[in-house]
ROLOZA-139242 format. One line per 4 residues: number of its first residue (from 1); their letters; for each residue y, x, z of C-alpha. Coordinates in Angstrom, 1 decimal, padded with zeros to 4 digits, m for minus. Layout:
// ROLOZA-139242
NUM) a) Y,X,Z | ...
//
This chain:
// ROLOZA-139242
1) msnt) 000.0,000.0,000.0 | 003.4,001.4,m000.9 | 006.2,002.0,001.5 | 008.3,m000.6,m000.4
5) ttsr) 005.6,m003.3,000.1 | 005.3,m002.4,003.8 | 009.0,m002.6,004.3 | 009.2,m005.9,002.5
9) giee) 006.4,m007.2,004.8 | 008.3,m006.0,008.0 | 011.6,m007.6,006.7 | 009.8,m010.9,006.0
13) regk) 008.3,m011.0,009.4 | 011.6,m010.1,011.1 | 013.2,m012.9,009.1 | 010.7,m015.5,010.4
17) fvqs) 010.2,m014.2,014.0 | 012.6,m012.9,016.8 | 011.0,m009.8,018.2 | 012.4,m010.1,021.7
21) verv) 011.2,m013.7,022.0 | 007.7,m012.6,020.9 | 007.7,m009.9,023.5 | 008.7,m012.3,026.2
25) inil) 005.9,m014.7,025.2 | 003.4,m011.9,025.1 | 004.4,m010.8,028.6 | 004.2,m014.3,030.1
29) eamg) 000.8,m014.9,028.4 | m000.6,m011.6,029.7 | 000.6,m012.4,033.2 | m001.1,m015.8,032.9
33) qega) m004.3,m014.2,031.7 | m004.2,m011.7,034.5 | m004.1,m014.5,037.1 | m002.8,m012.1,039.9
37) pitv) 000.3,m010.0,040.6 | 000.6,m007.1,038.2 | 002.6,m003.8,038.1 | 005.0,m003.1,035.3
41) tdla) 003.0,m000.1,034.2 | m000.2,m002.2,033.8 | 001.7,m005.0,032.1 | 003.3,m002.6,029.7
45) ekvg) m000.1,m001.3,028.8 | m001.5,m004.8,028.2 | 001.3,m005.8,025.8 | 001.7,m002.4,024.1
49) lkvs) 005.4,m001.8,025.1 | 007.4,000.8,026.8 | 007.6,000.4,030.6 | 011.4,000.4,030.4
53) tvhr) 011.3,m002.4,027.8 | 008.9,m004.5,029.9 | 011.0,m003.9,033.1 | 014.2,m005.0,031.3
57) lltt) 012.5,m008.2,030.1 | 011.0,m009.0,033.5 | 014.4,m008.5,035.2 | 015.8,m011.2,032.9
61) lahr) 012.8,m013.4,033.5 | 013.1,m013.0,037.2 | 016.8,m013.9,037.0 | 015.8,m017.3,035.4
65) gyve) 012.9,m017.9,037.8 | 010.1,m017.4,035.3 | 008.6,m014.5,037.1 | 008.8,m013.2,040.7
69) qnqe) 008.6,m009.8,042.2 | 006.8,m009.0,045.5 | 009.2,m006.8,047.4 | 006.5,m005.0,049.2
73) dsry) 004.5,m003.7,046.3 | 006.9,m004.4,043.4 | 004.2,m006.3,041.5 | 005.2,m009.3,039.4
77) rlgf) 003.7,m012.8,039.2 | 004.6,m015.9,037.3 | 007.4,m017.9,038.9 | 007.7,m021.7,039.6
81) kvle) 009.9,m022.3,036.6 | 006.8,m021.8,034.5 | 005.1,m024.6,036.6 | 008.0,m026.9,035.9
85) lana) 007.6,m026.5,032.2 | 003.8,m027.1,032.5 | 004.6,m030.2,034.6 | 007.0,m031.4,031.8
89) vlyl) 004.1,m031.3,029.4 | 001.8,m033.0,031.8 | 004.4,m035.7,032.4 | 004.5,m036.5,028.7
93) sdir) 000.8,m036.7,028.5 | 000.5,m038.7,031.7 | 003.3,m041.1,031.0 | 001.8,m042.1,027.7
97) tvsr) m001.7,m042.7,029.3 | m000.3,m044.6,032.1 | 002.1,m046.7,030.1 | m000.2,m047.7,027.3
101) pyle) m001.7,m050.8,029.0 | 001.8,m051.9,030.1 | 003.0,m051.6,026.5 | 000.2,m054.0,025.6
105) elvd) 001.1,m056.2,028.5 | 004.7,m056.4,027.2 | 003.6,m057.4,023.8 | 001.2,m060.1,025.3
109) rcne) 004.0,m061.5,027.5 | 006.8,m061.6,024.9 | 005.1,m061.0,021.6 | 007.7,m058.5,020.5
113) tanl) 007.4,m054.8,019.8 | 007.2,m052.6,022.9 | 008.4,m049.0,023.0 | 008.1,m046.0,025.2
117) aild) 010.8,m043.2,024.9 | 011.9,m040.0,026.6 | 015.2,m038.3,026.8 | 016.0,m035.0,024.9
121) ntev) 019.6,m034.0,025.6 | 021.7,m036.4,023.6 | 018.7,m038.3,021.9 | 015.8,m040.3,022.9
125) iyid) 012.4,m039.7,021.3 | 010.0,m042.6,020.9 | 006.6,m041.4,022.0 | 004.5,m044.6,021.9
129) qves) 004.7,m048.1,020.5 | 002.7,m051.3,020.4 | 003.8,m053.6,017.6 | 004.5,m057.2,017.8
133) knli) 001.7,m059.7,016.8 | 004.2,m062.0,015.1 | 003.3,m062.9,011.6 | 006.8,m061.9,010.6
137) ivkm) 007.1,m058.3,011.6 | 010.5,m056.5,011.3 | 010.3,m052.8,010.6 | 012.7,m051.2,012.9
141) faqv) 014.2,m047.7,013.4 | 012.3,m047.3,016.6 | 009.0,m045.7,015.5 | 006.8,m043.2,017.2
145) gnrg) 008.4,m039.7,016.5 | 011.8,m041.0,015.6 | 014.9,m039.9,017.4 | 017.9,m042.0,018.3
149) avhc) 021.2,m041.3,019.8 | 021.7,m042.2,023.4 | 025.0,m044.1,022.9 | 023.5,m046.8,020.6
153) tasg) 020.0,m047.3,021.9 | 018.9,m049.3,024.9 | 016.2,m046.8,025.7 | 018.8,m043.9,025.7
157) kalm) 021.3,m045.7,027.9 | 018.6,m046.8,030.4 | 017.6,m043.2,030.9 | 021.1,m041.6,030.7
161) aflp) 022.5,m044.1,033.3 | 020.3,m042.7,036.1 | 021.1,m039.0,035.6 | 023.4,m037.1,038.0
165) eeri) 027.1,m037.8,037.4 | 027.8,m034.3,036.1 | 024.9,m034.5,033.6 | 026.2,m037.8,032.3
169) deii) 029.6,m036.4,031.7 | 028.0,m033.4,030.0 | 026.0,m035.4,027.6 | 028.9,m037.8,026.8
173) gqid) 030.9,m034.7,026.0 | 028.2,m033.6,023.5 | 027.5,m036.9,021.8 | 028.8,m037.6,018.3
177) mvky) 029.5,m041.2,018.8 | 028.6,m042.4,015.3 | 029.5,m046.0,014.6 | 026.3,m047.6,013.0
181) tnet) 027.3,m051.2,013.3 | 030.1,m053.2,014.6 | 028.4,m053.5,017.9 | 028.1,m049.7,018.4
185) itep) 029.9,m048.2,021.4 | 032.2,m045.5,020.1 | 034.5,m044.8,023.0 | 033.3,m042.5,026.0
189) kdlk) 035.1,m044.7,028.5 | 033.3,m047.8,027.3 | 029.9,m046.0,027.4 | 030.6,m044.8,030.9
193) kelq) 031.5,m048.4,032.0 | 028.2,m049.6,030.5 | 026.2,m046.9,032.1 | 027.8,m048.0,035.5
197) riqr) 026.6,m051.6,034.9 | 023.0,m050.3,034.0 | 023.0,m048.4,037.3 | 023.9,m051.6,039.2
201) egya) 021.6,m053.9,037.3 | 018.7,m051.7,036.4 | 018.4,m052.5,032.6 | 020.0,m051.7,029.3
205) ldwg) 020.8,m053.8,026.3 | 021.1,m053.1,022.5 | 023.0,m055.8,020.9 | 022.3,m054.4,017.3
209) eree) 024.1,m051.2,018.0 | 021.8,m049.0,016.0 | 020.6,m051.6,013.4 | 022.2,m054.8,012.7
213) hvrc) 020.3,m057.9,013.8 | 017.8,m055.8,015.9 | 018.2,m056.3,019.6 | 016.5,m054.4,022.5
217) vaap) 016.0,m054.6,026.3 | 015.1,m051.4,028.2 | 014.4,m050.3,031.7 | 013.9,m046.8,033.2
221) ifnh) 010.7,m045.4,034.5 | 011.0,m043.2,037.6 | 008.6,m040.5,039.0 | 007.7,m039.7,042.5
225) esrp) 011.0,m037.7,042.8 | 013.0,m040.8,041.8 | 014.0,m039.1,038.6 | 014.1,m041.2,035.2
229) iasi) 011.3,m039.7,033.1 | 011.0,m042.3,030.4 | 012.1,m045.8,029.4 | 010.2,m048.9,028.2
233) svsg) 011.7,m051.4,025.9 | 011.2,m054.5,023.9 | 012.8,m054.8,020.5 | 013.0,m057.4,017.8
237) pstr) 015.2,m059.5,015.5 | 018.2,m061.3,016.9 | 016.7,m064.5,015.5 | 013.9,m064.3,018.0
241) itty) 015.5,m062.2,020.8 | 018.5,m064.6,021.4 | 021.1,m064.0,024.0 | 019.6,m066.7,026.2
245) ymkn) 016.1,m065.3,026.0 | 017.4,m061.7,026.6 | 019.2,m062.5,029.8 | 017.1,m065.3,031.2
249) elvd) 013.5,m064.0,030.4 | 013.2,m060.7,028.7 | 015.3,m058.6,031.2 | 013.1,m059.7,034.1
253) ivkd) 009.9,m059.0,032.2 | 010.9,m055.5,031.0 | 012.2,m054.6,034.5 | 008.9,m055.9,036.1
257) vaak) 006.7,m053.8,033.8 | 009.0,m050.7,034.2 | 008.6,m051.1,038.0 | 004.8,m051.2,037.7
261) isak) 004.7,m048.0,035.6 | 007.1,m046.4,038.1 | 004.8,m047.3,040.9 | 001.9,m045.7,039.0
265) mgyn) 004.0,m042.5,038.6 | 004.5,m042.3,042.4 | 007.9,m043.8,042.6 | 008.5,m045.4,046.1
269) gngg) 011.5,m047.5,045.2 | 014.2,m045.2,046.9 | 017.0,m044.9,044.5 | 016.9,m045.6,040.8
273) ih) 015.9,m049.2,040.2 | 018.1,m051.8,041.7
//
């Protein structure tokens, strides 16, 4: 193989991958495989890097809580921040498993499409759905895998409302408050006011803010730490989800099912749902 070909291969690889990130991942994986505290020298040998390089990367990881150093023998082990990330993955898996029968219950009780969503910064991601059994099924934006802006979705507002105040302000500052319909909230002060109502009443509404003539009712799901980890919602056409039905029946149904899932996730009712 010529030097030119070799150089091209290296350039292509560097264009696709960030070397420092790969090194950090290799270090974390090696520490996980070791399963016990390890010295910098041994770790450097495992990952094939200079001791000075590994030490520099470990110092950064320790600063962020991903590794910890024993002051007595200077060995390193994985930190609790890694456990937090693992728990986040487990929550995603658990919440879908736990929520599935309740999504089906929602459809049985109201015969409209039921959705499960999680928050990702300024967007919600729909992670599960059970479709309505109605003969006339309306295809909606809310589909598994789709993302929606928090300011114009009931699921997004239901989750955002129960975050710490400083986090709410941070998200509002980052949102591009696109106007999708005449019902879309486009002013930060109006969104803040609506989030305060959601905090008091425990549910969020979408009056056709993302899609015209599609309405939605959502409620947050809390975990054992009283943190909102997902939202469950019911969506359908405004011809079926009328204002009277939303406020007098559907809100109570959605809140009831959300409370059941929250209880399954270890929520004890302190804070969160009102």
